[in-house]
C-alpha positions as CSV (number, residue, x, y, z in Angstrom):
1,M,0.0,0.0,0.0
2,T,1.5,3.4,-1.0
3,P,1.3,6.3,1.4
4,L,-1.3,8.0,-0.9
5,E,-3.7,5.1,-0.5
6,E,-3.6,5.2,3.3
7,T,-5.7,8.4,4.1
8,V,-7.1,10.8,1.6
9,D,-7.1,14.0,3.7
10,T,-6.0,16.6,1.3
11,L,-7.2,17.9,-2.1
12,P,-4.1,16.7,-4.0
13,K,-4.5,13.2,-2.5
14,A,-8.2,13.1,-3.6
15,F,-7.1,14.4,-7.0
16,V,-4.4,11.7,-7.5
17,R,-7.0,9.1,-6.4
18,T,-9.5,10.3,-9.1
19,V,-6.7,10.3,-11.8
20,K,-5.9,6.6,-11.0
21,K,-9.6,5.7,-11.3
22,Q,-10.2,7.4,-14.7
23,P,-6.9,8.5,-16.3
24,N,-8.3,8.7,-19.8
25,R,-11.6,10.4,-19.2
26,V,-11.9,14.1,-19.9
27,A,-11.4,16.3,-16.8
28,L,-11.3,19.8,-18.3
29,R,-12.4,21.5,-21.5
30,Y,-11.4,25.0,-22.6
31,K,-12.3,27.1,-25.6
32,E,-9.7,29.0,-27.6
33,Y,-10.4,31.0,-30.8
34,G,-13.8,29.3,-30.9
35,I,-12.5,25.7,-30.7
36,W,-13.0,23.4,-27.7
37,H,-9.9,21.4,-26.5
38,D,-10.1,18.4,-24.1
39,V,-7.7,17.7,-21.2
40,T,-7.8,14.2,-19.7
41,W,-7.2,13.5,-16.0
42,A,-3.8,12.0,-16.8
43,E,-2.8,15.2,-18.7
44,Y,-4.2,17.3,-15.9
45,L,-2.0,15.4,-13.4
46,E,1.1,15.8,-15.6
47,K,0.6,19.6,-15.7
48,V,0.1,19.7,-11.9
49,K,3.2,17.7,-11.4
50,Q,5.2,20.1,-13.6
51,V,3.9,23.1,-11.8
52,A,4.6,21.5,-8.3
53,M,8.1,20.4,-9.2
54,G,8.9,23.8,-10.9
55,L,7.8,25.7,-7.8
56,Y,9.8,23.3,-5.6
57,A,12.9,23.9,-7.8
58,L,12.4,27.7,-7.3
59,G,12.5,27.1,-3.5
60,V,8.8,27.3,-2.6
61,K,8.4,25.4,0.7
62,R,5.7,23.8,2.7
63,G,3.6,26.6,4.2
64,D,4.7,29.3,1.7
65,K,2.0,31.3,0.0
66,V,1.6,31.7,-3.8
67,S,-0.7,34.3,-5.3
68,I,-2.7,33.5,-8.5
69,I,-4.5,36.1,-10.6
70,G,-6.2,35.3,-13.9
71,E,-9.4,34.5,-15.6
72,N,-10.9,31.0,-15.3
73,K,-8.6,28.7,-17.3
74,P,-7.0,25.3,-16.8
75,E,-3.8,27.1,-15.9
76,W,-5.6,28.4,-12.8
77,L,-6.3,24.9,-11.6
78,Y,-2.8,23.6,-12.6
79,S,-1.3,26.4,-10.5
80,A,-3.6,26.0,-7.4
81,M,-3.3,22.2,-7.4
82,G,0.5,22.4,-8.0
83,V,0.9,24.8,-5.1
84,M,-1.0,22.6,-2.7
85,S,0.8,19.4,-3.9
86,I,4.0,20.6,-2.3
87,G,2.3,21.7,0.9
88,A,2.2,25.4,0.0
89,T,-1.0,27.6,0.1
90,F,-2.6,29.3,-2.9
91,V,-4.1,32.8,-2.6
92,G,-6.5,33.9,-5.3
93,I,-6.8,37.5,-6.4
94,Y,-9.7,39.1,-8.5
95,T,-8.6,40.1,-12.0
96,T,-10.6,43.3,-11.5
97,N,-8.5,44.4,-8.5
98,P,-6.4,47.5,-9.2
99,A,-2.7,47.4,-8.3
100,P,-3.1,48.8,-4.7
101,E,-5.6,46.0,-3.8
102,C,-3.3,43.3,-5.4
103,E,-0.4,44.8,-3.4
104,Y,-2.5,44.4,-0.2
105,V,-3.3,40.7,-0.8
106,V,0.3,39.8,-2.0
107,G,1.9,41.8,0.8
108,H,-0.5,40.7,3.6
109,S,-0.4,37.0,2.6
110,E,3.5,37.2,2.4
111,S,3.3,35.5,-1.0
112,V,6.7,34.4,-2.4
113,V,5.5,33.8,-6.0
114,Y,2.9,35.7,-8.1
115,I,1.4,33.6,-10.9
116,C,-0.6,35.8,-13.4
117,E,-2.4,35.5,-16.7
118,D,-0.9,38.2,-18.9
119,E,0.9,41.5,-19.4
120,E,-1.9,43.5,-17.8
121,Q,-1.8,41.5,-14.5
122,F,2.1,41.4,-14.6
123,D,2.2,45.2,-14.9
124,K,0.3,45.5,-11.6
125,A,3.1,43.5,-9.9
126,L,5.8,45.9,-11.4
127,V,4.0,48.7,-9.6
128,F,4.2,47.2,-6.1
129,R,7.0,44.6,-6.0
130,S,9.5,47.0,-4.4
131,R,7.0,47.1,-1.4
132,T,6.4,43.3,-1.1
133,P,9.9,42.1,-0.1
134,K,8.9,38.4,0.2
135,L,8.0,38.3,-3.5
136,R,10.7,36.5,-5.5
137,K,9.2,35.4,-8.8
138,L,6.5,36.6,-11.3
139,I,5.2,33.8,-13.5
140,V,3.1,34.6,-16.6
141,W,0.8,32.2,-18.5
142,D,0.4,34.3,-21.6
143,M,3.7,36.0,-22.6
144,E,2.2,38.1,-25.5
145,G,3.8,41.5,-25.2
146,L,6.5,40.3,-22.8
147,R,8.6,38.0,-25.0
148,H,11.4,40.6,-25.3
149,F,11.0,42.0,-21.8
150,E,14.1,41.3,-19.7
151,D,13.6,41.1,-15.9
152,P,15.3,38.7,-13.4
153,M,11.9,38.2,-11.6
154,L,9.9,37.3,-14.8
155,M,9.4,33.7,-15.9
156,S,7.0,32.2,-18.4
157,F,4.6,29.5,-17.3
158,D,6.1,27.3,-20.1
159,D,9.5,27.7,-18.6
160,L,8.1,26.8,-15.1
161,L,6.6,23.6,-16.7
162,A,9.9,22.8,-18.4
163,L,11.8,23.3,-15.1
164,G,9.2,21.0,-13.4
165,K,9.6,18.3,-16.0
166,K,13.4,18.4,-15.6
167,T,13.1,18.3,-11.7
168,N,10.7,15.4,-11.9
169,E,13.1,13.4,-14.1
170,E,15.9,14.0,-11.7
171,H,13.8,13.1,-8.6
172,P,11.2,10.6,-9.9
173,G,9.4,9.8,-6.6
174,L,9.5,13.3,-5.1
175,F,6.1,14.5,-6.2
176,D,4.3,11.5,-4.6
177,E,6.4,11.9,-1.5
178,L,5.5,15.6,-1.1
179,V,1.8,14.9,-1.7
180,S,1.8,12.1,0.9
181,Q,3.3,14.5,3.5
182,G,0.2,16.7,3.4
183,K,-2.2,16.7,6.4
184,G,-5.9,17.5,6.7
185,E,-5.3,20.4,9.0
186,D,-2.9,22.1,6.5
187,I,-4.1,25.3,5.0
188,G,-5.0,24.7,1.3
189,G,-6.1,28.1,0.3
190,I,-6.5,31.6,1.7
191,I,-9.5,33.5,0.3
192,Y,-9.5,37.2,0.8
193,T,-13.1,38.2,1.4
194,S,-14.1,41.2,-0.7
195,G,-15.6,42.6,2.5
196,T,-18.3,45.2,2.2
197,T,-16.5,47.2,4.9
198,G,-12.8,47.7,5.6
199,P,-9.8,46.0,4.0
200,P,-10.3,42.4,2.9
201,K,-9.6,39.6,5.5
202,G,-7.8,36.4,4.5
203,A,-9.9,33.4,5.5
204,M,-7.7,30.3,6.0
205,L,-9.4,27.1,4.6
206,S,-8.0,23.7,5.5
207,H,-7.8,20.6,3.3
208,E,-10.1,18.7,5.6
209,G,-12.7,21.5,5.3
210,Y,-12.4,21.6,1.5
211,L,-12.8,17.8,1.3
212,W,-15.7,17.6,3.8
213,V,-17.7,20.4,2.1
214,G,-17.0,18.8,-1.3
215,Q,-18.1,15.4,-0.1
216,K,-21.4,16.8,1.3
217,A,-22.0,18.7,-1.9
218,V,-21.5,15.6,-4.0
219,E,-24.0,13.7,-1.8
220,I,-26.7,16.4,-2.1
221,T,-26.2,17.2,-5.8
222,Q,-25.6,13.5,-6.7
223,T,-22.7,14.5,-9.0
224,T,-21.2,11.7,-11.1
225,P,-18.3,11.5,-13.6
226,E,-21.0,11.9,-16.3
227,D,-21.9,15.4,-15.2
228,E,-20.7,18.6,-16.8
229,T,-20.4,22.1,-15.3
230,I,-19.3,25.4,-16.8
231,S,-16.7,27.6,-15.1
232,F,-17.1,31.4,-15.4
233,L,-17.6,32.9,-11.9
234,P,-14.2,34.2,-10.4
235,L,-12.1,31.1,-9.5
236,N,-10.8,32.8,-6.4
237,H,-14.3,33.0,-5.0
238,V,-15.3,30.0,-2.8
239,Y,-18.6,29.5,-4.8
240,E,-16.7,28.6,-8.0
241,Q,-14.1,26.5,-6.0
242,I,-16.9,24.3,-4.8
243,F,-17.5,23.0,-8.3
244,D,-14.0,23.3,-9.8
245,L,-12.0,22.0,-6.9
246,M,-13.9,20.4,-4.1
247,V,-16.6,18.6,-6.0
248,H,-14.4,18.1,-9.1
249,V,-11.6,16.1,-7.5
250,Q,-14.2,13.9,-5.7
251,A,-16.9,13.3,-8.3
252,G,-14.6,13.4,-11.3
253,H,-17.0,15.3,-13.6
254,I,-16.1,17.5,-16.5
255,V,-15.4,21.3,-16.0
256,N,-15.8,23.4,-19.1
257,F,-14.1,26.8,-19.1
258,T,-15.8,29.6,-21.1
259,E,-13.7,31.5,-23.6
260,N,-14.3,34.8,-21.6
261,T,-17.0,36.4,-19.5
262,D,-18.8,37.8,-22.6
263,T,-19.2,34.4,-24.2
264,V,-21.0,32.6,-21.4
265,M,-24.4,32.5,-23.0
266,G,-23.0,31.2,-26.3
267,D,-20.7,28.7,-24.6
268,M,-23.7,27.4,-22.6
269,K,-25.3,26.3,-25.9
270,D,-22.1,24.5,-26.9
271,V,-21.6,22.7,-23.7
272,S,-25.2,22.2,-22.5
273,P,-24.1,21.4,-18.9
274,T,-26.0,19.1,-16.6
275,L,-25.3,21.3,-13.5
276,F,-25.3,25.1,-13.8
277,H,-24.4,27.3,-10.9
278,A,-24.6,31.1,-11.1
279,V,-25.2,34.2,-9.0
280,P,-28.6,35.8,-8.9
281,R,-27.6,38.5,-11.4
282,I,-27.1,35.8,-14.1
283,W,-30.4,34.2,-13.5
284,E,-32.1,37.6,-13.6
285,K,-30.4,38.3,-16.9
286,Y,-31.7,35.1,-18.4
287,Y,-35.2,35.8,-17.2
288,S,-35.3,39.4,-18.5
289,G,-33.9,38.2,-21.8
290,I,-36.7,35.7,-22.2
291,V,-39.4,38.2,-21.2
292,L,-38.2,40.8,-23.7
293,K,-37.7,38.3,-26.5
294,M,-41.3,37.2,-26.1
295,E,-42.6,40.8,-26.3
296,D,-41.1,40.9,-29.8
297,A,-42.4,37.5,-30.8
298,T,-45.5,37.0,-33.1
299,W,-48.9,37.1,-31.5
300,F,-49.3,33.3,-31.9
301,K,-45.9,32.5,-30.2
302,R,-46.5,35.0,-27.5
303,T,-50.0,33.5,-26.7
304,C,-48.6,29.9,-26.6
305,Y,-45.8,31.1,-24.3
306,N,-48.1,32.9,-21.9
307,I,-50.5,30.0,-21.7
308,A,-47.6,27.6,-21.1
309,V,-46.2,29.8,-18.3
310,K,-49.6,29.9,-16.6
311,I,-49.9,26.1,-16.8
312,G,-46.3,25.7,-15.5
313,S,-47.0,28.1,-12.6
314,Q,-50.2,26.2,-11.6
315,Y,-48.5,22.8,-12.0
316,N,-45.6,23.9,-9.7
317,T,-47.9,25.6,-7.1
318,V,-49.6,22.2,-6.6
319,K,-46.3,20.3,-6.7
320,L,-44.7,22.6,-4.2
321,S,-47.6,22.2,-1.8
322,G,-46.9,18.4,-1.8
323,K,-50.4,17.6,-3.1
324,K,-51.2,15.1,-5.8
325,I,-51.3,16.7,-9.3
326,P,-54.6,16.2,-11.1
327,L,-54.3,14.3,-14.3
328,P,-55.7,17.1,-16.6
329,L,-53.0,19.5,-15.2
330,Q,-50.3,16.8,-15.7
331,V,-51.4,16.4,-19.3
332,A,-51.5,20.2,-19.8
333,Y,-48.0,20.6,-18.4
334,W,-46.6,17.9,-20.6
335,I,-48.1,19.5,-23.7
336,A,-46.8,23.0,-22.5
337,Y,-43.4,21.4,-21.9
338,F,-43.2,19.7,-25.3
339,V,-44.5,22.6,-27.3
340,V,-42.8,25.6,-25.5
341,F,-40.4,24.9,-22.7
342,R,-38.4,22.2,-24.4
343,K,-37.5,24.5,-27.3
344,L,-36.9,27.4,-24.9
345,K,-34.4,25.4,-22.8
346,E,-32.6,24.2,-26.0
347,R,-32.2,27.9,-27.1
348,L,-30.7,28.8,-23.7
349,G,-28.4,25.8,-23.6
350,F,-30.4,24.4,-20.6
351,D,-31.7,21.3,-22.3
352,R,-29.5,19.0,-20.2
353,V,-29.6,20.9,-16.9
354,R,-31.0,18.7,-14.2
355,L,-30.2,21.1,-11.4
356,G,-29.4,24.8,-11.3
357,F,-27.9,26.6,-8.3
358,S,-28.0,30.1,-7.1
359,G,-25.6,31.4,-4.4
360,A,-23.3,34.2,-3.2
361,A,-26.4,36.6,-2.7
362,P,-30.1,36.2,-2.1
363,I,-32.4,35.7,-5.2
364,S,-36.0,36.7,-5.8
365,H,-38.5,33.9,-5.2
366,N,-40.3,35.0,-8.4
367,I,-37.2,34.1,-10.4
368,L,-37.0,30.6,-8.7
369,K,-40.7,30.1,-9.4
370,Y,-40.4,31.1,-13.0
371,F,-37.5,28.7,-13.8
372,Q,-39.2,25.9,-11.8
373,S,-42.3,26.4,-14.0
374,I,-40.3,26.1,-17.3
375,G,-38.7,22.9,-16.0
376,I,-35.3,24.2,-14.6
377,P,-35.2,23.4,-10.9
378,I,-32.9,26.0,-9.2
379,R,-31.8,25.4,-5.7
380,E,-30.6,28.1,-3.4
381,G,-27.8,27.4,-1.0
382,Y,-26.3,29.3,1.9
383,G,-22.8,29.7,3.1
384,M,-19.8,32.0,3.4
385,T,-16.1,32.0,2.6
386,E,-15.7,31.3,6.3
387,T,-17.7,28.1,6.0
388,T,-15.8,26.9,3.0
389,G,-18.8,27.8,0.9
390,I,-21.8,25.9,2.2
391,T,-23.8,25.3,5.4
392,H,-27.2,24.8,3.8
393,M,-28.3,23.4,0.5
394,S,-31.4,21.8,-1.0
395,D,-31.4,18.7,-3.2
396,E,-33.6,18.1,-6.3
397,K,-36.6,16.7,-4.4
398,N,-36.5,18.2,-0.9
399,F,-36.7,22.0,-0.9
400,K,-39.0,24.7,0.2
401,L,-39.4,28.0,-1.6
402,G,-38.3,31.0,0.5
403,T,-35.7,29.0,2.3
404,V,-32.0,28.2,1.6
405,G,-32.5,24.5,2.4
406,K,-31.6,22.3,5.3
407,A,-28.2,22.2,7.0
408,L,-25.6,19.9,5.5
409,P,-25.5,16.5,7.4
410,G,-23.2,17.0,10.4
411,T,-23.8,20.7,10.7
412,E,-25.1,22.3,13.9
413,V,-27.1,25.5,13.6
414,K,-28.2,27.9,16.4
415,I,-30.1,31.1,16.3
416,A,-28.8,33.7,18.8
417,E,-31.2,35.9,20.9
418,D,-30.8,38.7,18.4
419,G,-31.7,36.4,15.5
420,E,-28.1,35.9,14.3
421,I,-27.4,32.6,12.6
422,L,-24.5,30.6,14.3
423,V,-23.1,27.5,12.5
424,R,-20.6,24.8,13.3
425,H,-19.3,22.0,11.0
426,K,-16.0,20.5,9.8
427,G,-15.6,23.1,7.0
428,I,-15.4,26.1,9.3
429,F,-12.3,28.1,8.5
430,K,-9.2,28.2,10.7
431,G,-9.3,31.9,11.3
432,Y,-8.2,35.1,9.4
433,Y,-4.6,35.1,8.4
434,R,-2.6,37.5,10.7
435,D,-5.7,38.9,12.3
436,E,-6.4,37.4,15.7
437,E,-8.9,40.1,16.8
438,K,-11.2,39.6,13.8
439,T,-10.9,35.8,14.2
440,K,-12.1,36.1,17.8
441,E,-15.1,38.2,16.8
442,A,-16.1,35.6,14.2
443,L,-15.2,32.3,15.9
444,R,-16.3,31.6,19.5
445,D,-16.1,28.0,20.9
446,G,-16.0,26.6,17.3
447,W,-19.2,28.5,16.4
448,L,-19.1,30.9,13.5
449,Y,-21.1,34.1,14.0
450,T,-22.3,34.6,10.4
451,G,-23.6,38.2,10.7
452,D,-26.8,37.1,9.0
453,V,-30.3,37.1,10.6
454,G,-32.7,34.3,10.1
455,E,-34.9,31.5,11.5
456,V,-35.2,27.7,11.2
457,D,-38.6,26.3,10.7
458,E,-40.0,23.1,12.3
459,E,-38.7,21.0,9.3
460,G,-35.2,22.3,9.6
461,Y,-35.3,24.7,6.6
462,L,-33.4,28.0,7.1
463,K,-34.9,31.3,6.1
464,I,-32.5,34.2,5.8
465,T,-34.0,37.6,6.7
466,D,-31.0,39.8,5.9
467,R,-27.5,40.8,6.9
468,K,-27.6,41.9,10.6
469,K,-25.9,45.2,9.9
470,D,-28.2,45.9,6.8
471,L,-31.5,45.7,8.7
472,I,-33.4,49.0,8.5
473,I,-35.1,50.5,11.5
474,T,-37.3,53.3,10.4
475,A,-37.9,56.5,12.5
476,G,-41.2,54.8,13.5
477,G,-39.3,51.9,14.9
478,K,-40.3,49.3,12.3
479,N,-37.7,46.6,11.4
480,I,-37.4,46.2,7.6
481,A,-35.2,43.7,5.6
482,P,-34.1,45.7,2.5
483,Q,-32.9,42.6,0.5
484,Y,-36.4,41.3,0.1
485,I,-37.7,44.5,-1.4
486,E,-34.5,44.9,-3.5
487,N,-35.1,41.4,-5.0
488,L,-38.7,42.2,-5.9
489,L,-37.4,45.3,-7.7
490,K,-34.7,43.4,-9.5
491,F,-37.3,41.0,-10.8
492,S,-38.2,43.8,-13.3
493,P,-36.4,43.3,-16.6
494,Y,-35.6,47.0,-16.6
495,I,-33.9,47.2,-13.1
496,N,-30.4,45.8,-12.7
497,D,-29.7,46.9,-9.2
498,A,-31.6,48.5,-6.3
499,V,-30.5,49.9,-3.0
500,V,-33.2,50.5,-0.4
501,I,-32.6,53.4,2.0
502,G,-34.5,54.2,5.2
503,D,-32.5,53.6,8.4
504,G,-33.7,56.2,10.9
505,R,-35.9,57.8,8.3
506,K,-39.7,58.4,8.1
507,Y,-40.1,56.4,4.9
508,L,-38.2,54.2,2.5
509,T,-36.5,55.4,-0.7
510,A,-34.4,53.6,-3.3
511,L,-31.5,54.2,-5.6
512,I,-32.0,52.3,-8.9
513,V,-29.6,51.2,-11.6
514,I,-31.4,50.5,-14.9
515,D,-30.6,47.4,-17.0
516,E,-28.9,49.2,-19.9
517,E,-29.5,46.6,-22.6
518,N,-33.2,46.3,-21.9
519,V,-33.9,50.0,-21.3
520,V,-32.1,50.9,-24.5
521,K,-34.3,48.5,-26.4
522,Y,-37.4,50.0,-24.7
523,A,-36.1,53.5,-25.7
524,Q,-35.6,52.4,-29.4
525,D,-39.1,50.8,-29.5
526,H,-40.7,53.9,-28.1
527,K,-38.6,56.5,-30.0
528,V,-37.2,58.0,-26.8
529,Q,-34.6,60.7,-27.5
530,Y,-31.2,60.3,-25.7
531,T,-27.5,60.6,-26.4
532,T,-25.6,59.0,-23.4
533,F,-26.3,56.5,-20.7
534,A,-26.7,59.4,-18.3
535,S,-29.2,61.2,-20.6
536,L,-31.1,57.9,-21.0
537,T,-31.6,57.7,-17.2
538,R,-33.0,61.2,-17.1
539,A,-35.5,60.7,-20.0
540,P,-39.0,61.3,-18.7
541,E,-40.3,58.2,-20.5
542,V,-37.6,56.1,-18.7
543,V,-38.4,57.6,-15.3
544,K,-42.1,56.8,-15.9
545,L,-41.2,53.2,-16.9
546,I,-39.2,52.7,-13.7
547,E,-42.0,54.4,-11.6
548,E,-44.5,51.8,-13.0
549,E,-42.1,49.0,-12.0
550,V,-41.7,50.4,-8.5
551,N,-45.5,50.7,-8.2
552,K,-45.9,47.1,-9.1
553,V,-43.6,46.1,-6.3
554,N,-45.3,48.5,-3.8
555,K,-48.6,46.6,-4.4
556,Q,-46.9,43.4,-3.1
557,L,-45.7,45.0,0.1
558,A,-47.1,46.3,3.4
559,R,-47.5,50.1,3.4
560,V,-44.6,50.6,5.7
561,E,-42.4,48.8,3.2
562,N,-43.4,50.9,0.2
563,I,-40.8,52.8,-1.7
564,R,-42.1,56.4,-1.6
565,K,-39.4,58.0,-3.8
566,F,-36.6,56.8,-6.0
567,R,-33.7,58.2,-8.0
568,I,-32.1,56.5,-11.0
569,L,-28.3,56.5,-10.9
570,D,-26.7,57.9,-14.1
571,K,-24.0,55.2,-14.1
572,K,-23.7,51.5,-13.5
573,L,-22.1,50.1,-10.3
574,Y,-18.6,48.9,-10.7
575,T,-16.3,46.7,-8.7
576,E,-13.4,49.0,-9.6
577,D,-15.3,52.0,-8.1
578,G,-15.7,50.0,-4.8
579,E,-19.5,50.0,-5.2
580,V,-20.1,46.3,-5.6
581,T,-18.1,43.2,-4.7
582,P,-16.8,40.9,-7.5
583,T,-19.9,38.7,-7.0
584,M,-22.1,41.8,-7.6
585,K,-23.2,42.3,-3.9
586,V,-23.8,46.0,-3.3
587,K,-21.5,47.7,-0.8
588,R,-24.1,49.7,1.1
589,K,-21.7,51.8,3.1
590,A,-19.9,53.0,0.0
591,I,-23.2,53.7,-1.8
592,N,-24.6,55.7,1.1
593,E,-21.4,57.7,1.3
594,Q,-21.0,58.3,-2.4
595,Y,-24.6,59.3,-3.1
596,K,-25.4,61.1,0.2
597,D,-26.6,64.3,-1.5
598,L,-28.8,62.4,-3.9
599,I,-30.3,60.4,-0.9
600,E,-30.9,63.6,1.1
601,S,-32.7,65.1,-1.9
602,M,-35.4,62.4,-1.4
603,Y,-36.0,63.4,2.2
604,Q,-35.9,67.2,1.8
605,D,-39.6,68.0,2.1
């Protein structure tokens, strides 16, 4: 028995085990210049070995940190898995981070190597490397524009692989030996939370946590080697790591990398994955796209679609209540599915999706109901970076609308007196890197204080109310959860983002960001005059359109929750401007600060 077969307690050990089981199956696919390329598990292992041995030859030791910055590509996984194979820790950085933020992560994590995608990300390191003394090497995947650039710290990824190959030939058993020395409690990755307040904190995630959460996710999603997923959310975010690292090395399914973030919808049609995970913004975009396409369709198609959606909605209302579905409704649904939904799913690339997931932020119940009606079951999960991604998740059959599912088996959940959700399981992080004070705030007696407010029903389903610090208490003393109202607003195809304001105020107001694509189309169809995005937001017809959408939402809410006034922002919200996190969660503090005059204008009378 080799050391690797004894205990599989690290991601690299689980990876090697899967390679042995199915060396010739496809592990990864990536698209380049419109053509898809396959990578088998054996080829994947070969690349990981070369990265690991190359880094080892460069002097990277057990416990060292290596930063990775780049779009989702096989090289990202080769790098992360290679780093972990020699007992080091990978640290992901968002590609959208400007140089000062990259400097913070590289400096704070004390990274010794910076692996990056291209010249753009390399240039960021040139700005700060004199201030990050631990940094010894800058390794670049794509050398375009850098081939003739001379610098002692620069090394191409190809040269790293060549060095690894040579080292491997000189020390044939070394890779296996280094992998076998790994322990479950070792830190596999540090994820810097994009924090909605203050500088990011580095959450230390252990191998045992990664494996435990991955195992539970495999059990709930029933993932097999036959499944396919698509990778396009940032790979340094824990949500994408669940499917591309944790589940992948244990279930052995195929991960497909999109060509770039703009080609996701086209690549979906190529791949037609069986599992599809996205953030609410993506699901909202799909929904609004369908709604507006149907508005332009012929009268006959529109009528068929509207009837089918009504039937789908009735069918799922009965199904969700747990009652027996009457035969006429079953027949009607199958006709609707065959005539309308089947073709619609094919057009979207959803024809093979057996399960969809929404995470990283709350999603509107209306969106979930809609997709359920057309035959795409979306399950909401709940978790944080600090819980290695998941604490609650629903499977295909057992779920309840309005909740984020039941706790993963082996997870303890408590609701504190003030309503805060506390959780404890084997995937809880090991603390924030070099920040004992913040670690003590978040971790007490093994319990993670999530900062979210919620309740658990009698069947064990968790319902999230809101972030504890985001709850609005009006001047009249009413407690209001803004996320619920914001999600109702974002259900409109014309609203991309909404921020509800009202803490300590007499009434609620909202800042609204329009959906450019859909509002532009509306403007063209209704001959609205405008020149720029800003002038579009000020057009009286657009203001009226948004007012109608706000009124629709107000009708669904209690009077105290009504939006009395709103302002349309004349720009979109950008990560680079510090207004949203990379997973598109709004940074309320920054928004309140930045638009304080605009907010005050809504409370002047």
